C-alpha positions in Angstrom: 94.2 72.2 84.9 93.2 70.2 87.8 95.0 66.6 87.3 91.2 65.3 87.2 90.3 67.2 84.3 89.0 65.6 80.9 88.3 67.3 77.8 85.6 65.6 75.1 82.7 66.1 72.7 79.7 67.1 74.7 76.9 64.4 74.4 73.6 65.0 74.2 72.9 63.7 77.8 75.5 66.4 78.8 72.7 69.1 78.0 71.6 69.9 81.4 75.0 70.0 82.6 76.0 72.5 79.6 73.1 74.9 80.2 74.5 76.6 83.0 77.8 77.4 81.4 75.8 78.8 78.3 74.0 80.8 80.6 76.9 82.3 82.5 78.2 82.9 79.2 75.5 85.1 78.0 75.4 87.0 81.3 79.3 87.5 80.7 78.5 89.1 76.9 75.1 90.8 78.5 73.3 88.7 75.9 70.5 86.9 75.8 70.0 83.9 73.2 66.5 82.6 72.8 65.3 79.4 73.7 64.8 78.2 70.3 68.1 79.6 69.0 69.8 77.5 72.0 67.6 74.4 71.1 68.7 74.8 67.3 72.3 75.3 68.3 72.5 72.3 70.8 70.7 69.8 67.6 73.5 71.4 65.6 76.3 70.3 67.8 74.9 66.7 67.6 74.1 66.6 63.7 77.0 64.9 61.8 75.8 67.1 58.8 76.4 70.5 60.6 79.6 71.6 61.0 79.6 72.5 64.4 81.1 71.3 67.7 81.1 71.4 71.3 83.6 70.2 74.1 83.5 70.4 77.3 86.2 70.5 80.5 84.9 67.9 82.9 86.2 68.0 86.5 85.9 64.4 88.9 84.6 66.6 91.5 82.6 69.4 89.8 81.4 68.4 86.7 81.4 70.1 83.6 83.2 73.4 84.3 84.0 74.9 80.9 82.7 74.7 77.2 84.1 75.6 74.0 82.0 76.0 70.5 83.6 75.6 67.2 82.6 76.1 63.6 84.3 75.0 60.4 83.8 76.7 57.4 85.2 77.6 53.9 88.2 80.5 53.5 88.7 82.7 50.4 92.2 82.9 52.1 93.2 79.6 52.5 92.8 76.2 50.5 92.1 74.3 54.0 88.7 74.8 55.7 89.2 77.3 59.0 87.9 76.5 62.5 86.3 79.6 64.2 86.1 79.2 68.1 83.1 81.0 68.8 82.5 80.8 72.5 84.8 79.6 75.2 83.6 80.0 79.0 85.1 78.7 81.9 83.0 78.6 85.2 84.6 80.4 88.3 85.4 77.3 89.8 87.6 76.0 87.0 89.3 80.0 86.5 93.0 80.2 86.8 93.8 76.4 86.5 94.5 76.2 82.8 91.0 75.2 81.7 90.7 77.4 78.9 94.1 77.2 77.3 93.2 73.2 77.7 89.8 73.8 75.8 91.5 75.8 73.1 94.4 73.3 72.3 92.0 70.5 71.8 90.0 72.9 69.5 93.3 73.1 67.7 93.5 69.1 68.0 90.2 69.0 66.7 90.7 71.6 64.0 93.8 69.8 62.8 92.2 66.3 62.4 89.6 67.9 60.3 92.2 69.3 58.6 92.1 73.0 58.9 94.3 75.5 57.9 93.9 78.2 60.8 92.1 78.1 64.2 90.5 81.6 65.0 88.5 83.5 67.9 87.2 87.2 69.0 87.1 88.4 72.3 85.6 91.7 73.8 88.2 94.5 74.1 87.3 94.8 77.6 87.8 91.0 78.4 91.2 91.9 80.1 91.6 88.2 81.7 91.1 86.2 78.6 93.2 88.7 76.7 96.1 88.0 78.8 95.8 84.1 77.9 95.4 85.0 74.3 97.8 87.2 73.5 100.5 84.6 75.2 99.1 82.0 73.0 98.0 83.1 69.6 98.8 86.5 67.6 96.0 89.0 67.3 95.4 89.7 63.9 94.9 93.2 63.6 91.3 93.3 62.4 88.3 94.8 63.9 85.0 93.4 63.6 81.9 95.3 62.6 78.2 93.8 62.4 75.4 95.1 60.6 71.6 93.7 61.7 69.8 91.5 59.0 
C-alpha cells in the first residue's frame, strides 16, 4: 500500500468517485447491474438500519482507488454474526500495492468491531491474481457455490 492511502467508510458525497470503480468491478465479472439496483445498494450503504457497509481506499494523489462492500448476517453455524465480503475491487492504478489486502484487513476490523465470528468471501475460479492474495491470507473453505435464479 502506498504511504498516502487511507481506508475509510464511503460517504454519500463519495458516489461520483465510487461509480467508476463499481463499473470496473462489473466489467471484470462481465455483469451489468441495473441502475435501479445500484441506486438501492448505494442507499443501503448509508442507511444505519441496513447491515451493509462500503469502505474505500483513498490515495492522496489519485483519489478513490479501491472499494469493498460487506454484509453482516446471522449464521446457523455460529452464535455470532457472520460478515460476507461481497465485492472487492482495486483500480489498475492501485494494484500490486497491497490495497486489496488492506481493504480485507479493514473489513476484518469492522467485523470484529461488530462482534462477528467469521469473515468470508468468494471469487471466480479464473481470478488467479486475487486468488494468490486470498490463498496467502485466508483458508479456502472447499465449498462450491450453486445459484438458482428466482
